[in-house]
C-alpha positions in Angstrom: -0.1 -0.1 0.0 2.8 2.4 0.9 4.4 1.6 -2.4 1.2 2.5 -4.1 0.8 5.6 -2.8 4.3 7.0 -3.3 4.0 5.9 -6.8 0.8 7.5 -7.2 2.5 10.8 -5.6 5.5 11.0 -8.2 2.9 10.7 -10.6 1.4 13.6 -9.2 4.4 15.7 -8.4 5.0 14.9 -12.4 1.5 15.9 -13.6 1.9 19.4 -11.5 5.5 19.8 -12.4 4.4 19.5 -16.4 1.6 21.7 -15.8 -1.4 19.5 -16.0 -3.4 20.4 -13.4 -6.5 17.9 -14.3 -4.0 15.0 -13.9 -2.5 16.3 -10.9 -6.7 16.6 -9.5 -7.4 13.3 -10.5 -4.5 11.6 -8.8 -4.9 13.5 -5.8 -8.5 13.1 -5.3 -8.5 9.0 -6.4 -6.1 8.3 -3.7 -8.3 10.5 -1.1 -11.1 8.3 -2.2 -9.3 5.3 -1.7 -8.0 6.3 2.0 -12.1 7.0 2.8 -13.0 4.0 1.4 -10.5 1.4 3.0 -11.5 1.8 6.7 -15.0 1.3 6.2 -14.4 -2.1 4.3 -12.0 -3.1 7.5 -15.0 -2.1 9.4 -17.2 -4.1 7.8 -15.1 -7.3 7.7 -14.6 -6.9 11.5 -18.2 -6.6 12.7 -18.2 -3.3 13.5 -20.7 -2.3 10.9 -23.3 -0.6 13.0 -21.2 1.4 15.7 -20.7 4.6 14.4 -23.5 5.3 11.8 -23.3 9.0 11.6 -19.6 8.9 11.0 -19.7 6.3 8.2 -22.7 8.4 6.7 -20.4 11.5 6.3 -17.6 9.5 5.3 -19.4 7.7 2.6 -20.9 11.4 1.4 -17.1 12.7 1.5 -16.0 9.8 -0.6 -18.8 10.3 -2.8 -17.8 13.8 -3.3 -14.4 13.2 -3.8 -14.9 10.3 -6.5 -17.4 12.6 -8.8 -14.7 15.2 -8.3 -11.8 12.6 -9.2 -14.1 11.5 -12.2 -14.7 15.3 -13.1 -11.4 15.5 -13.6 -10.9 12.7 -15.7 -13.2 14.1 -17.8 -11.5 17.2 -18.1 -8.2 15.1 -18.9 -10.2 12.9 -21.5 -11.6 16.5 -23.2 -8.3 18.1 -23.2 -6.6 15.1 -25.1 -9.3 14.8 -27.5 -9.2 18.5 -28.5 -12.7 19.4 -27.0 -11.3 21.7 -24.5 
């Protein structure tokens, strides 16, 4: 997991260094979404699913917002690559 995050961070820094802000945003937002999602998978596996519903709800809302922002950044990347922007 640490190697994945470090590799993703190197790609994000390279994207930022070359001026590709949409790519940078996509990389950062997708890593944030991953870190918002992974702890809840562990909690569900451990059987602590109903222990803190409000916290889980707002974490899921944040994960959804970050995921949608990552999809938007990905769409901007594709639009720029194909010449629409």
